[in-house]
N, C-alpha and C positions, 0 to 999 in steps of 0.2 A: 397097224400103227402103234399098238401097245408094245410090241416086240422091239420096234425101232426106238421107241421112247426109252425103254429099259436099257437098250444097248448104248444109247446116248448118255444116259445117267451113269452107266457103268464106266464109260470112257472118261467122263468128267470126274468121277470119284477117283479113278485110278490116277488121273493126272494130278489131282489135289493131293493124294496120299504121297505120291512120288516126290512132288515139289516140296511138300511139307517136311518130308524126311530129309531132303537135301538141305533145306533152310535151317533145320535143327543143327547142322554141322557148322554153320557160319561162325559162331562164337569161337570155336577151336581154331578154325582156319584163320580168323582175324589175328590170333596171337602170333601166327607166322607172317602174316602180310604186313602189319603195321610198322615193324622195325625197318622195313625195306622201302617204305613210301616217304618221299622227301619233297620239300618245297623247292622250287627252282626260281632263281632271280639273279640280281646283281648286287655287288658290294662296292661301295665307293667311300673311302675313309673321310673325305671332306664334305660329304653330303649329309643332309638331315631330312629323313632318316638315312642312315648309312646303308641299310639293307632294303632292297625293293623286291617284293614278291611278284612273279610273273606267271607262275603255273605250278603244276605238279610233275613229279618224275618218280621212277622206281628203279631199284638196283638190280642188275643182272650180272651174269658171267662170274668173274673172279671177285666180285664185290667192289670193284673200283669203277664200274661202268654204270651210268645212269641213262635210262631211256626217257625221253620227253617228246613233245611236239616240236616240229621245226618252227612253227609260228611263235612258240613260247620264247625261243632263243634266236629270233630272226634279226633283232635290232643290232645296230653297230655300237660297240662299246666306246666309251670316252677314255681311250687309252692314255691320252695326254694328262688326264686327272687320275689315272691309275684305277679306273673302273674294271672290275673282274666279274666273271661268271661265278655264281655261288649256289650251294644247296643248303637247305635248312632242315634240321631234324631234331626231334626230342628224344633224348636218351636218358633213362632213369629220371624222368620228369624235369630234365634240364635241357633247354633249347640251345642247340649248337649250330655253328656255321662252318662250312668248309669250302675252300676255293676249288673250282673245277675248270677244266678246259673243254671247249667244244671241239670234238675230234671227228665227227661225222654228221652229215647234213643231207637229208633227202626231202627236198621241197615238194616233189610230186606226191609222195605218200605222207607228207607232214610228219616226218620222224627225224629226230636228232639224237646223237649219242654224246654224252659228256663223260669226262674221266676225272676222278679224284686225283689231286696232286699227292695227297698223303693218306694213308690209312685205307680201310675197307669197311664195308657194311654188309649185313646179311643180304644175300641175293635171292631173288625169286626164280622159280623154274618156268621156262617157256613151254607152253602146251602145244597141242596139235590142232590146227584150225580145221583140218579135214573132218574132225569129229563134232564140230559145232553144228547144231541143228536149231531151226526156228522153233520157238516154244520152250526152249530150255532156260532154266534159271541161272543167272550169273550175278556177280557183284562187282562193284568198283569202289576204290578207296582213294581219297585225295583231299584237297583243300578247296572246297567250293567257293568260299569268299576270302581266300588268302589267309593271312595271319591276323585278321581282325579279331578273331576270338581265341587267339593263341595258336601255337603250332601243334594242334591235335587233329590228326586225320579223321575224316568223316566217311562213313560207308553207306552206299545206296545199293539196292538190289532190284533186279527186274529181269524180264525175259528178253531174249532176242526175238523181237516181233517181226523182223524181216531181214533178209540178206539181199541187198540190192546194189546196183551200180552207184558209184560215188557221185556221178552227175545227176543232180535232182532235176526232173523234168520241169520245163517252164511252159506256161499256158500259151504264150505267143513269142515270136521271134524278137519283139521289141525288148524283152526281158533278158535276152542273151547278152553275155559280156565275154571278154577275152578269156577270162579264167574258166568259165563254163565250156566254152568252145574247145579249149585245150584238153579239158577232161573228157570230152566226147570223143576225142581222137584215140585215147587209150584208157577207157574206163576200167575200173577194177571194183570188186565187190567190197562193201563195208557192212558192218552190223548196225541195224537200227534197233534201239532199245526203248522200252516203254518206261524207263526210269528217268528221273529228272537230274540233270547235271547243270552246272553253272560255269561261267568263264574260268574260274580258278581250278576247275577239274581237268582242264586241258593237260594231257600227259598222264592221267591216272591209269593204273592197270585195271583191265577188265579180266576177271579170273573165275575159274571154276569154284563154286562154293564148297564142294567136297574136298578138293585136293589143293586148291590155291594156285594151280598152274595158270599162267597168264595166257589168254587167248586173244587179247586185243588191247589197243591204246585209245582211251577216250580222246576225241579230237574236236568235237564241236557239238553244239546244241542248236536245235532248230528254234530260231527266234521269230515269234509270230507278230511282235510289235516292234519296239525299239530295243537296242541293247541296254538302255537305261532302265527299261521295265522288266528285264529278264528275271530279276530277283523277286519282284512282286507278282509277276504274271508269267511263270515258266510254262513252256509248251508241253513239257513231259515227253519230248522226243529228243533222244540223244544218239549220237553216232560214234562208232569206234572203228579204228583201222585194224584189220587182222594182223596178228603177231607175226605171220610169215614174212611180212615186209621188214620187220625189225631183224629177223633172222638173216634175211638176204643182205641187209645193210651191214650187219656185223660180219658176215662171211666175206663181203667185198673188201672190208677194211682189215681182214685177218684178225678179228677180235674174238 
């Protein structure tokens, strides 16, 4: 029994040392990550406020492409009043807005691609999801409560606590709906995290702490009560879409 106990303590200690060493690299990684994380929303000159925040996104590819969730940019624009998709970013402590176009949309995997009309931003590198393991430490950066506190990205970290099908099991058939049934036809794995995300985090990059390579896109948080209570009573369970689905969408569009 003592031998088993010592082995268990050894495993726990090794796990702590490895994750602590990785966590120590986060400050340096954040210097690379934050310039590539943007707010996503709409801009309408005749509205007050003119800019409306809807979620988070991050820059990839040639610096003109922004990845976000499909549900973040699913609404119809009021083109009659000149409403446009926009991103928001802080550069040298100055908040800026840029107009973008929605050029790719994958509702099944909750992914969308936007493109800057002008200019470019620093791009993040997409990682390899085949290397992701349960128990490993990752971080995500975004805007958990929008631009309420200013356009300053916030970072959370946690482990991949499970890799499981996107269709969350229900206790009885009465809780099934059309959306869940469709997912059961073609389920795919998502990452379950033990870190707390909020609605504004939708579209945030989930990345390796050591390298900054993106391995997923935050797309939802498990809400245990009502959406109104998610800020005061978060569940601490967050989900992310593996980055391979972003790669496939980019490839299909020749981007």
